[in-house]
N, C-alpha and C positions, 0 to 999 in steps of 0.2 A: 503493500499498500506506499503510495507515494507521491507528494508534492512540490509542483515550484514556484519562486514566488522571481520576477525580472527585476531587473534592473530600469530598463525603461519599456515607456509603451508604447504602445501602435503610434500614435499618434507621432512619436517622434523617431520613430524610424520608414515613416512613410507607409504602414498599412502591412495588413498580415501577411502578403507577400514576400516581407522582409523579417522571419519571426529571427536566422540567423543572429540579427543585429539587437536583440533583444535583450541579451547578456542574464545567466543568473543570480542572483542572491543569495538568494536560500534554496535547499531541496530540505526536505523532510521525509520522512519514511518511517511506515510503521514495520518490523517482521514480527509475524508469526513464530516461525523459530524460536527466536529471544525471547518473545513477548515484551518486546521493548521501544521506545520511538528514540531514533536515529537522525542526527543535525549534520546536515552538510554545509558550509557556504563554498563559493565557486574555486576556493584556493584545493580543498580535498574532494572536491567531485570524484575522484580515481577512488576512494575509498568505496563510494557507491557503488564504482561497478563490481567490488568484490564482491556486496553483497547480490547484485545482478549475476553475477557468475554461478554462485551457490544457490540459488533459488531456484525452483519451479514454474513461479510465473510470477508475472507483476500487476498491480491491479490500480488502476484511477480514475480518474472523472474527468472528460474529456481528453483525457489522457495523449489518444493516438492522433489528434490534432492540434493537441498546447504541450506538451511538457516535453513526451517522447519525439518529435522532431527540433525542437531546441537544445534537446543533450545530446541528440544524435550529431548536431552541426558543432555540441564540444566536447566530440572524437568520443561518446560513451557511444556502447554495441551491446544492441537488445538484438542482435540476429538468434543469437541460440536459447531466446527466453520466451515462454509466451507470453501474452498482453490481452488483457481483461478492462475493458473501456468500460465503465459502468453508463455512460451517455449514450452508448450504440443501443440501449435497450431499449433506454426514456425516449430517443428517435423513433424508433420502430413500435414503441406503444401508442407514443402522444400523437409524433406525428410532426414534429418540433423541437427543439432545443430547450430545456427548462433549467435553470441556474440552479446552481445545487444549492442556495439560498431556502428559493422558493421548498423543494424536495424538503430539504430535513427540517425547514419550519412545520411542513405539513405532515410528514411522515415522523417526525421526532419529537415533533417540539424544544429543537435545534437549533438555535441560526450563527450566524458566520459571525468572529470577531470586529473583522474590517472589511476589506475588499482588495483587490490588486492595486487598482491606482493609491491607495494609503500606503497600501505596503513601497511602492516604486516611491512614495514621496519619505519615506522612514529611511529608504535606500540612500536620497540624496541628503537626509539631514543624518546617514553615519549612524542610523538608530537599526543597528543590525538583528539585537536583542528583541524587539518589537514586533519587526520581521518573523522571529524564530519563533516566537509562543504562537504569531497568527497562523503560520506555516503546520504548526505541530496540533494546532485546533482542528486546521481544516484537513488534515490528513485522518486523525479523529472521528471525526463527522463522517468522512466520505467511509472508514471504517465502518461505524454505526448504520451507516444506510447502505453497506452490503452485505452485514451481519441480517440487516432485519428484512433485507427483500429475498436473501438465501433462505431465511427459517420462516417468512408468508408466502413468499412469491409473486411481489407485487410492490410497490410504491406508491408514494402518491403525492400530488400538489396540484395550487389551488392556478384554474384557467383566469383570461381577463373576465371572467366575468364574477369570479368568485368560487366558484363550486368548484367540489371537490372530485379530482380525477386518479382515478385506478388505473397504475400502466404495468402489466404484467412482467415478470421478470425470469431467467431461465440462472439465476446465478447458483442456485444449489442442484442443477442439473435438470435434464427432463426427459420425461417417460417416455425413452427411444420408441413403442412399439405404442404411442397413444394412439397416432390416426388407424394403424391393422386392429385395436380395440376398437374404436369406434367404427370404422367399416365393418368387424365380425356380429358386431352388438345388431347393428342394418340388419344383415345377410339373414343372423336370428333369430331375430324379431325379438332382443332380450332388450328390456328396460334396461341403461346404463348410467351408475352412479357417477358422476363429475364433479370434480373441483372447478372451478367456473371464477372469474377473476372480475368483478360487472365495473364499468367505465364510468359510470356517474354516483360518485357515494355520497351526494350531496352538498346544502351553502356550507360556507367558511367553515362553521361550525356542524356541520352533517356528522352523524354518530352511524348513520348504516354502515355493516360489514361490508368489506370491499372483496372476500374471498367468501364464497359459500356453497356447501352442498348442494345439488338439482340432483335429484330421476330423470332423465327422460327416455321417453319413447321414441327413436329418431324413424322418420319421414321419408328424409333426403339428406345427400351427404356429396358436397363438391369438394374444390380445390382449398375454397377458404372457410366455409362457415359449413354447420349442421343446423336441419330443421327437425322441428317434429316439437312433441307436447312435453311443455315441462308441467309436471307433476306439483309443484311449488306454487306457481302463480296457476293453476291446471287451466291452463291457455297454450295455443301454438306459438311457438318463440323459436326465434333464430340465435343463434349461437355463432360466436365465431373461434375455429377452432386455436388459432393462437392465444385465446384466450382462458383455453382447458388448461391445468395443470396434470390434471388427473384426470384416468377414467378406469371404471372397472365395472365389469360386464356382471348384471344382477342374476336369478333366476327365475325374474317377473317375465314371461311372455306376455307381448302385444300382438294385435292385430292394426292393420291400416286397411283402407277403402279398397284398396288394387288388390290383396287379398282374397279380402271375400267376392270383389267379381270377380278374381281367376274364379274361384272355386264353383260360383253360379252358372260361369261358359263352360 
């Protein structure tokens, strides 16, 4: 788990295409192996490389688009290590980028202590210690967010209308045979028990459950969705497959209109 702060802003270097000019002021990293947080300044980033070489995976937030390209420009090697950018699942589930502060406030009831521009101001003032404290807190927030998503299968954020939105994430792994289970349930006409992440959880103070169990009689299945009778809602519903975390076939048999008509013919 890691995060960096830069010496300069995008405005100072002429835009996002000049990542290599931003420079690194501080890098903070949490190691699960050592159960400890480490902090590095630019002059000793080579010590972080030793951590990378010994690690099985590195985790960050927006790291593939920001932190890692900057560090690669500083001659750090990420070629032999797996990377997990939590932002990737956020964009996949939400359809757009969401700030760490928004997600942390909504999911964890925690907030960042500052922002990147404040960290740059501290660097210009020579205030490295405050940058370190801020960067460490960001890493610990990222760690808490990762662990929440790994354990619960989703994270939360507030959209522009102050609605609480749930985003499914796969940080705890995915059920490899999920689609096969759904197809088998449909073929055998057996009710399937699914763990489903609902998109709209409610307003800013909403307390509805983001993840819930649903018993569904599948009537149709395609590449992206499952259509069927939801026993919880007692009505037909369409479920997005990428929001289904787990599925289990029950012993309950059901019939659909086509089955009945087929027998009559």
